[in-house]
N, C-alpha and C positions, 0 to 999 in steps of 0.2 A: 504493500500500500504506500509506503513512504516513497518508493521509487516512482510510482505513478504520479504522486502529488508533485514531486520535484520536476518531473518531465512536463507536467501541465504548466507549472509556473514558468519554466524556461521557454516554452512555446508561446506563452502569452506576453512575455516581457521583451518583445522586439524593440529595438531602438527607434525613436521617432525619425521621420524623414527630415533631411536637412531643408531649411527654408530656401526659397528661390533667391538668386542674387538680388541685392537691393542697392539703391543709390545711397542708402543711409547706413553708416557704420556705427555699430554699438560698442566698439572696443575703446572708444575715446579718441581714435584717430579722426582726422577730418574726413567727412563723407565726400563722395565723388562730386555731388552738387556743390558742397562748400568749397572744394578745391576749384571748381569752375568759377564760382563767384569771386574767389580771391584772385584768380588770374585776371578776370575782367576788371577788378578794382586796380590791379597793378598796371594793366594796359591803360585804363582811363587816366591814372595818375601820371604816367609817363607822357601821354599825349597832351594832357593839360599843362604840364611843365616843360614841354618841348625837350624831353630827354629821349635818347635813342631807345628803340624797342628791340634792337638786335638780340638782346639777351632773353627776350620773351618768346621769340619765334621758334617754329619747328626746327630742330637741329639738322634735319636732312633737307627738307623742302624750303625752309625759310617761310616767309609770309608774303601775301599780296595785298596791297592797298588798292581799293577800288574807288573810282569816282564816276561822275556822270557827265562826260563831255558832250553827250547828245541825248537821244531819247532813252538810252538804256545804260544802266550802271555796268561798268566793265573794269577788268583788271588794268591798273595803270602803272604801278611801281612795285618792283620786287624788292623785298627786304631780306638780305642774306643773313644766315646765323652770324651773330656778332657784328652786324653792320653798325658802324659808329655814327652814321648820319642822324641828325635830328629830324623829327617829323616835318618841321618847317622847311628843311632842305630837300625833302622828297615830294611834299604835296603843297601846292600854292594856297595862299589865302587862309581862311579860317577852318579848313577841312579838319585838322587835328583837334582844335579846340571844340568845334561843334560835335565831333565824334565823342570826345571825352565827356562833354555835358550830357549827351544822349545816353551814354553807357551808365554814368553815375545816376542819372535820374531814373533810367530804366531799372536799375538794380533795386531802387526803392519801391517800385511798383511791379515787382516780378512775380509771374506765375510760372509754373513748371509743367511742361508737356500739356499745355492747354490746347484747345482747338484753334489753330492759327487762322481759321476763316472767320472767326467772330469779329464783329466791328470794333470791339475794344482795342484791337491790336493794329488798327489802321488810322492814319490821319484822315480826318473828315474833309475830303476835298470839296464837298458841297457847301460847307460853311464859309461865311465871309472871311473869317479870320484863320481858317484852316488850322484848328487847334491840334496839338500833338496827340498821339494815341493815348488812351487812358491807361493801358497796361503794357508791360513788356512780357515777352515769352522766352523761356529757356527750354529748347528741345534737347532731350538727352539720349535719343536713340533714333535709328532709321533715317539718318541724314544722308541725302544724296545730292551733293553739290551740283552735279551736271544737270539734274532735273530742276533744281531750284533756281539755278542761275544760267539762263540760256546763252548769255554772252560768252560762256566758256567754249562754245562751238567755234568762236573766232579766235580764242586764246587758249589752245589746248595745253600749252606749257604751264598754265596757271592751275591746272587741276591738282597737281602734286600726287604723291603716292601714299601719304599718311592717312590713317583711318581718322575720320572726323567723329569726335565724341559728343560735341555740343554745338548748338546753333542758338545764339542770342539775337533777338531782334526787338528794336524799339523805334518807332516812328521813322526816322531817316537814317538809321544806323543798324548794321548787323555785324556780328563777329562769329566766326567759326573757329573752334578750338580743336586741334588734333590731340589724339590720345595715344600714349605709349606706356603701357603698364599703368602705374598710378601717377604718371606725369602728364600734365596738360600744357599745350603750347598754342600760341596764336598762329593761325594758319591763313586767315583772311579777315580783313577789316573793310567793310563796305560803308560808304557814305553817299547819299543821293539826295536829290531834290524831290520831296513828295509832290505828287499830283502833276509833275512835269511829264509831258508826253510828246 
């Protein structure tokens, strides 16, 4: 009888299944999302103070700065890893300062993996003052740069080879972060004129 009872207990005490991977770390280390927000803050700070961003970019592909010279936002300047140039030396006018403001403001009204088609994530082009979007969005999976940015068809070198782990977008600015292990790097920074066609 004792043997049967022991066997029954062993059969019933199987270990629980491991939980699915999460963006949230319970060990005290920074979560994946928190690391993305920290990298975005670093980028915004460097752009706002006209400091080189070469130390923040993908170590293999570097990063691309995008602007809108015509009807479509497109890759304009490549930033190599370790590039010592200041943002003002790469992009004319207020591009860097405007991107910094959008990133910082967007981080204060940030949603994660929300439906990007909702009106809260777009500038209201029908309003007289064209107010900025109400919310920013941080996409954490399923990012396909070529599908999201058709200008890459004319600039295939800008695609890069790194896996993109995050896509942040707010009003007139977007940032793509590449992901290698637990490290995140700036891969693309886009600035455009909302409602321009």
